[in-house]
C-alpha positions as CSV (number, residue, x, y, z in Angstrom):
1,M,63.3,23.0,33.7
2,P,65.5,23.3,37.0
3,S,64.7,26.0,39.5
4,R,68.1,28.3,41.0
5,L,68.2,28.4,44.3
6,L,69.9,31.7,46.0
7,P,71.7,31.0,49.1
8,V,70.3,32.3,51.6
9,G,72.8,34.9,52.9
10,A,72.6,36.9,49.6
11,C,68.5,36.7,49.5
12,L,68.5,38.2,52.6
13,A,71.4,40.7,51.7
14,A,69.6,41.6,48.4
15,C,65.6,42.2,50.5
16,A,67.9,44.4,52.8
17,C,69.3,46.5,50.3
18,A,65.9,46.6,47.9
19,G,63.7,47.5,51.1
20,A,66.2,50.1,52.6
21,P,65.0,53.7,52.7
22,A,66.7,56.6,51.1
23,E,68.1,59.2,53.7
24,A,65.5,61.8,55.0
25,A,66.3,65.1,54.2
26,V,67.6,67.4,57.2
27,I,67.9,71.2,57.6
28,T,69.6,72.3,61.2
29,T,70.8,76.3,62.0
30,D,74.0,77.1,63.4
31,R,72.5,78.6,66.4
32,P,68.8,78.7,67.9
33,C,68.5,82.0,68.6
34,Y,70.0,85.0,66.8
35,V,70.0,88.7,68.0
36,E,68.2,90.3,65.1
37,S,70.6,91.3,62.0
38,M,73.4,88.7,62.9
39,P,74.8,86.6,60.4
40,M,73.0,83.1,60.0
41,Q,74.5,79.9,58.2
42,I,71.8,76.7,57.3
43,A,73.3,73.3,56.7
44,G,71.2,70.8,55.1
45,T,72.1,66.9,55.0
46,G,70.1,64.2,53.3
47,F,69.4,65.6,50.2
48,A,69.6,64.0,46.6
49,P,73.0,64.5,45.2
50,G,73.3,67.2,43.2
51,S,69.9,68.1,43.5
52,A,68.3,72.0,43.8
53,Y,67.6,73.4,47.5
54,A,65.7,76.2,48.4
55,V,65.0,77.4,52.2
56,R,62.6,80.3,53.2
57,A,61.3,82.3,56.0
58,E,59.8,85.0,56.9
59,K,62.7,87.6,55.7
60,V,65.0,85.0,54.8
61,F,66.2,82.8,51.3
62,A,68.3,81.5,50.3
63,F,69.1,78.4,47.5
64,G,71.6,76.7,45.8
65,N,72.9,73.4,44.9
66,A,73.4,70.0,47.0
67,D,76.9,68.9,46.1
68,A,77.9,64.9,45.8
69,T,76.9,63.6,49.1
70,G,73.3,65.6,49.5
71,S,75.2,68.1,52.0
72,W,74.7,72.1,51.3
73,L,75.6,75.1,53.5
74,A,74.1,77.8,52.8
75,R,75.0,81.4,54.1
76,V,72.3,84.1,54.9
77,A,73.6,87.9,55.3
78,R,70.6,89.1,59.0
79,A,68.3,87.3,60.3
80,P,65.0,89.3,60.4
81,D,64.3,92.1,62.3
82,V,61.5,92.1,65.3
83,P,60.1,95.1,65.1
84,Q,58.7,95.5,68.7
85,R,60.5,96.7,71.7
86,T,60.6,93.0,73.7
87,T,62.8,90.8,75.0
88,T,60.5,87.6,74.2
89,P,62.1,85.7,71.0
90,R,60.1,85.3,68.0
91,R,59.7,82.2,66.3
92,F,60.4,81.9,62.9
93,A,59.7,78.5,60.7
94,L,62.1,77.7,58.1
95,T,61.7,75.4,54.8
96,A,64.0,73.7,52.6
97,T,62.9,72.3,49.5
98,Q,64.5,69.8,47.1
99,D,63.3,70.6,43.1
100,G,60.5,72.8,44.3
101,V,59.3,70.0,46.8
102,D,58.8,71.1,50.7
103,V,61.3,68.5,52.3
104,A,62.7,69.4,55.5
105,T,61.4,72.0,58.2
106,T,62.9,73.7,61.5
107,R,62.5,76.7,63.7
108,F,64.8,79.4,65.0
109,D,64.0,82.1,67.6
110,V,65.2,85.6,67.0
111,V,65.4,88.4,70.1
112,N,66.1,91.8,70.8
113,L,70.0,93.0,72.2
114,L,67.4,95.0,75.2
115,V,67.6,95.9,78.4
116,T,64.1,97.2,80.1
117,L,63.4,98.2,83.9
118,A,59.7,97.7,84.7
119,S,59.8,101.2,86.6
120,T,62.4,103.8,86.3
121,R,60.8,106.2,88.5
122,G,61.4,106.1,92.3
123,K,64.9,105.5,94.2
124,P,67.9,105.2,92.7
125,T,68.6,102.5,95.5
126,S,65.1,100.9,94.9
127,R,64.9,97.8,93.5
128,T,63.6,97.1,90.3
129,T,62.9,94.1,87.8
130,W,65.3,94.0,85.1
131,R,64.4,92.3,81.6
132,L,67.3,91.2,79.1
133,S,67.8,89.5,75.9
134,G,70.5,88.8,73.2
135,F,73.5,88.6,75.3
136,T,75.9,85.3,74.9
137,P,74.0,82.5,75.6
138,G,74.8,81.2,79.0
139,A,77.1,83.8,80.3
140,S,77.5,85.8,83.1
141,I,75.7,89.4,82.2
142,Y,77.3,93.0,84.1
143,V,76.2,96.2,84.2
144,H,78.7,98.9,84.7
145,V,77.6,102.6,86.0
146,R,79.4,105.3,84.8
147,R,79.4,109.4,85.3
148,S,81.7,112.1,83.8
149,R,83.9,109.1,82.1
150,K,84.7,107.4,85.4
151,T,83.1,103.6,86.6
152,L,81.7,103.8,89.6
153,A,80.4,100.6,89.8
154,D,80.5,96.5,88.3
155,V,77.5,94.5,89.2
156,R,77.1,91.0,88.0
157,L,73.0,90.7,87.1
158,G,72.7,86.9,87.3
159,R,73.7,84.8,84.3
160,G,71.7,85.0,80.8
161,D,69.7,81.6,79.0
162,A,71.6,79.4,77.1
163,R,69.3,79.7,74.3
164,C,69.1,83.4,73.7
165,G,71.0,85.0,76.8
166,R,67.8,86.1,78.5
167,L,67.5,87.1,82.2
168,T,65.3,88.2,84.4
169,A,66.5,90.1,87.8
170,R,65.3,92.5,90.3
171,Q,68.7,95.0,91.3
172,R,68.5,98.6,92.0
173,R,67.7,101.2,89.4
174,I,71.3,102.3,89.0
175,P,73.4,99.3,91.1
176,G,76.1,99.1,92.9
177,V,76.6,103.2,94.0
178,K,76.0,103.6,97.5
179,A,73.4,106.0,98.3
180,A,75.7,109.0,100.0
181,R,78.1,108.7,96.5
182,L,74.6,109.5,94.0
183,R,74.4,113.3,93.1
184,T,71.7,114.4,90.8
185,G,72.5,114.4,87.1
186,R,72.8,111.6,84.0
187,Y,74.0,108.5,85.2
188,D,75.0,105.7,82.0
189,L,74.4,101.8,82.1
190,Y,76.4,99.9,80.0
191,I,75.4,96.3,80.2
192,D,77.8,93.3,78.5
193,N,79.2,89.9,79.1
194,R,82.2,91.2,80.4
195,A,83.1,91.9,84.4
196,T,84.9,95.4,83.6
197,F,84.1,98.0,81.4
198,R,85.7,98.2,77.7
199,P,83.7,100.4,75.5
200,Q,84.6,98.1,72.4
201,T,83.0,95.2,74.1
202,R,80.3,93.0,72.2
203,P,77.6,92.8,72.2
204,Q,77.0,95.6,74.7
205,Y,74.0,97.3,75.3
206,R,73.8,101.3,76.2
207,S,71.4,103.2,78.5
208,S,71.5,106.0,81.5
209,V,69.3,107.2,84.3
210,S,69.1,110.4,85.8
211,I,68.6,111.7,88.9
212,H,66.5,114.8,89.7
213,P,66.4,117.2,92.0
214,A,63.7,117.1,95.0
215,P,60.7,119.0,94.4
216,R,60.6,122.2,96.9
């Protein structure tokens, strides 16, 4: 019986299709870094159409089914907390399963909305190290000095990094106010990404510094 020969082009096409690997499952988060308790979105692609998925990390869990294209989007009510009072981000590992089998991982950071001064003791006009985290990534950060409901100074501290809105800066304990205008009492500090003070601005960190009478 004579053998049948396929055209070369048809053979190559058939071989290529048979050997093509399936698309690898991938998960991504809508941000690389979150402020604690911020809402999260997690997306999956390359899953089997209609398959059951679940994603989990410490204090994070979501599940559902992929659509006909093998994609899905999960919304998580809040990012994990960072119990420590620190401007250093905490890294979390996020794992996704398909029909109960681990198929993809990624990582994300969580940080506090926080401002700390290396030293709060000393002259209010002396400089100290400011450490900040959790502000709008890549945006300028300002401190607004207020007393008796009046703004005394708006001072730019610098620009937060592009991942977690972190900044380290050298600045006076009470910035922008001349020594001659400083009196004993409490000064309220509002730190945010707006050049001028507005109480509704978010995110906004609030603190205070007090000037005490000199001991006799």
